C-alpha positions as CSV (number, residue, x, y, z in Angstrom):
1,M,110.4,75.2,-4.5
2,Y,110.5,72.0,-2.7
3,K,109.5,69.1,-5.2
4,R,107.8,66.7,-3.3
5,K,108.2,63.0,-3.8
6,K,105.3,60.5,-3.0
7,S,105.8,58.9,0.0
8,P,103.1,56.1,1.6
9,V,100.8,57.4,4.1
10,S,101.5,56.0,7.5
11,A,98.5,54.0,9.4
12,G,100.5,55.8,12.7
13,W,103.3,57.6,13.5
14,G,105.6,55.1,14.9
15,G,108.1,54.4,12.3
16,R,105.8,52.7,10.0
17,A,106.5,54.6,7.0
18,P,109.3,56.9,6.3
19,P,108.9,60.6,6.7
20,D,108.3,62.9,3.5
21,I,111.4,64.7,3.3
22,P,110.8,67.7,1.5
23,L,107.6,68.5,4.4
24,S,110.1,67.5,6.8
25,V,113.0,70.1,5.7
26,M,110.1,72.8,5.4
27,L,109.0,72.3,8.9
28,A,112.1,72.0,10.4
29,E,113.5,75.2,8.6
30,G,109.9,76.9,9.5
31,L,110.4,76.3,13.1
32,Q,113.9,77.3,12.9
33,Q,112.8,80.9,11.4
34,M,110.6,81.1,14.1
35,G,112.8,80.2,16.9
36,L,110.7,77.2,18.2
37,R,111.9,74.0,19.7
38,L,109.8,71.0,19.6
39,P,109.8,68.4,22.4
40,E,111.2,65.2,21.4
41,G,109.3,63.2,18.8
42,A,106.9,66.3,18.1
43,H,108.1,67.1,14.5
44,T,107.5,63.1,13.5
45,R,103.9,63.5,14.8
46,M,103.2,66.6,13.0
47,L,104.4,65.2,9.8
48,A,101.9,61.9,10.6
49,Y,99.1,64.4,11.5
50,I,99.5,66.2,7.8
51,A,99.7,62.5,6.4
52,L,96.4,61.5,8.1
53,L,94.8,65.1,7.1
54,A,95.6,64.4,3.8
55,K,94.2,61.4,3.1
56,W,91.2,62.1,5.1
57,N,90.8,65.0,3.1
58,R,90.2,63.3,-0.2
59,A,87.0,61.7,1.1
60,Y,85.8,64.1,4.1
61,N,86.4,67.4,2.7
62,L,88.1,68.6,6.2
63,T,89.9,71.4,4.5
64,A,90.2,73.7,1.4
65,V,94.4,73.5,1.5
66,R,94.9,70.4,-0.7
67,D,98.6,70.3,-1.1
68,P,100.7,68.6,1.8
69,L,103.5,71.2,1.4
70,Q,100.8,74.1,2.1
71,M,99.8,72.4,4.8
72,V,102.9,72.8,6.6
73,T,103.0,76.5,5.9
74,R,99.3,77.4,6.3
75,H,98.5,75.0,8.7
76,L,101.5,73.6,11.2
77,L,103.3,76.7,11.4
78,D,100.2,79.2,11.1
79,S,99.2,77.2,14.3
80,L,102.7,77.5,15.9
81,T,103.2,81.1,15.9
82,V,100.8,81.5,18.8
83,T,102.6,79.3,21.0
84,P,104.0,82.2,23.1
85,Y,100.8,83.9,23.8
86,I,99.3,80.4,25.5
87,K,98.7,80.4,29.0
88,G,98.0,76.9,30.6
89,P,97.4,74.3,31.9
90,R,94.1,74.4,30.4
91,V,93.5,75.2,26.7
92,L,90.3,75.0,24.6
93,D,90.2,75.3,21.2
94,V,86.5,76.3,19.9
95,G,85.5,75.1,16.3
96,T,88.6,73.6,16.1
97,G,87.5,71.8,12.6
98,P,90.3,69.7,11.7
99,G,92.3,69.9,14.7
100,L,93.8,73.5,13.8
101,P,95.4,75.4,16.0
102,G,95.1,72.6,18.8
103,I,96.9,69.8,17.0
104,P,99.9,71.4,16.4
105,L,99.8,73.4,20.1
106,A,99.3,70.2,21.6
107,L,102.4,68.5,20.2
108,A,104.4,71.7,21.0
109,L,103.5,71.6,24.5
110,P,102.9,68.2,25.8
111,E,102.5,69.3,29.5
112,W,99.1,70.9,29.0
113,R,95.6,69.8,28.6
114,F,93.9,70.9,25.4
115,V,90.4,70.4,24.5
116,L,89.3,70.3,20.9
117,L,85.8,71.7,20.5
118,D,83.7,71.4,17.5
119,S,80.0,70.3,16.4
120,N,80.8,69.0,13.1
121,R,81.1,64.9,13.8
122,K,82.6,64.1,10.4
123,K,85.4,66.7,12.0
124,T,85.4,65.2,15.4
125,R,85.6,61.6,14.2
126,F,88.9,62.6,12.6
127,L,90.1,63.9,15.3
128,I,89.5,61.1,17.2
129,H,91.4,58.8,15.1
130,V,94.1,61.4,15.0
131,V,94.5,61.6,19.0
132,A,94.3,57.4,18.9
133,E,96.9,56.9,16.2
134,L,99.6,60.1,17.4
135,G,98.9,59.0,20.9
136,L,98.0,62.1,22.3
137,T,97.3,61.7,26.0
138,N,96.8,65.5,26.4
139,V,94.1,65.8,24.1
140,S,90.3,65.2,24.4
141,V,87.7,65.6,21.7
142,E,84.1,67.2,22.3
143,T,81.4,67.0,19.7
144,A,79.1,70.1,20.4
145,R,78.1,73.6,19.7
146,V,80.1,76.1,21.8
147,E,76.8,77.5,23.2
148,E,75.7,74.0,24.6
149,Y,79.2,73.0,25.8
150,H,79.4,72.9,30.1
151,P,82.9,71.8,31.2
152,A,84.0,71.0,34.5
153,Q,86.3,73.3,34.6
154,L,87.1,76.6,33.3
155,F,90.0,77.3,30.8
156,D,93.2,79.1,31.0
157,T,93.4,79.9,27.4
158,V,90.5,79.9,24.9
159,I,91.5,79.9,21.0
160,S,90.0,80.2,18.0
161,R,91.4,80.1,14.4
162,A,88.0,80.2,12.5
163,F,85.5,81.9,14.5
164,S,83.5,84.3,12.2
165,E,83.8,87.5,14.4
166,L,85.2,88.7,17.6
167,S,81.9,89.7,19.4
168,E,80.8,86.6,18.3
169,M,83.8,84.2,20.0
170,L,83.6,86.5,23.1
171,V,79.8,86.1,23.6
172,A,79.7,82.5,22.9
173,A,82.8,81.2,24.4
174,G,83.8,83.7,27.2
175,R,82.1,82.3,29.9
176,L,84.4,79.2,29.2
177,C,87.6,81.4,30.2
178,R,88.4,81.5,33.5
179,P,88.9,85.2,35.4
180,A,92.4,85.3,34.9
181,G,92.5,83.5,31.6
182,V,93.1,85.0,28.0
183,M,91.2,84.7,24.9
184,L,92.8,84.5,21.6
185,A,91.6,85.0,18.2
186,M,93.5,84.5,14.9
187,K,92.8,86.6,12.2
188,G,94.3,88.1,8.9
189,E,94.2,91.5,8.6
190,Y,94.1,94.0,11.6
191,P,90.5,94.0,12.4
192,V,89.4,97.2,12.9
193,A,85.9,97.0,12.8
194,E,86.3,94.1,14.9
195,L,88.0,95.4,17.8
196,A,85.4,98.5,17.8
197,A,82.2,96.0,18.4
198,V,84.1,94.0,21.7
199,P,81.0,93.6,23.9
200,P,81.2,95.1,27.3
201,G,83.1,92.5,29.9
202,F,85.7,92.2,27.8
203,M,89.1,94.4,27.3
204,V,91.5,94.0,24.3
205,A,94.8,93.4,26.1
206,G,96.7,93.4,22.6
207,V,96.7,92.7,18.9
208,Y,100.0,91.2,17.7
209,P,101.4,90.6,13.8
210,L,102.1,86.6,13.6
211,H,104.9,85.9,11.3
212,V,104.4,82.4,9.4
213,P,107.4,81.8,7.7
214,G,106.8,81.0,4.0
215,L,103.7,82.8,3.7
216,D,103.3,86.6,2.6
217,V,99.9,87.3,3.7
218,A,98.9,89.1,6.6
219,R,98.3,87.4,9.8
220,H,97.3,88.9,13.4
221,L,96.4,87.5,17.0
222,V,93.9,89.3,19.1
223,C,94.1,89.0,23.0
224,V,91.1,89.7,25.0
225,T,90.7,89.3,28.8
226,T,87.8,89.6,30.7
227,T,86.9,92.5,33.1
228,K,83.8,91.0,35.1
């Protein structure tokens, strides 16, 4: 178990505060176990994101996870497990909350464009701040209900980590995915009942177990394509 030393929260990510060494080690070890290499600077930016999330969380209750060490496992590494399944170049994170999985994925895949969609203005204000602080030129934030969101272009991947039911996600957000695209739903236990309730017009292409380093609970990714 890592013993976490206190370190100042940076106002930005560009070397204005030293990295939290235990968090950095945990992230590096997790990435190594996953066989995932990040672009230059992404590791530092992810730690800066966790610092911002922990700081804002104290006032705005953005996530139930309070400990930054757990944020590395439950937020960063959990989000990054789906990296191999993302199709670009346009990705929509529906109900992104505090930016999950969108922010970690945008840092890992800087060549692709990410839209983070949420109806909660408190959370999107935080995300706008994160985008500015981390200099994320491949991320935009939209404050709207998914039913009311009408983008100029459809997306290659539509993903959600927090949508309640698979059928609800497909009905609400399916129209936002281009015909050759993929819809990804991050789940815990194997969602037997939800798979049986997939609405017409959609086909389950696969359900894949996700292995999050340091997290001893079930995780699955449901991949859905359109048959329309």
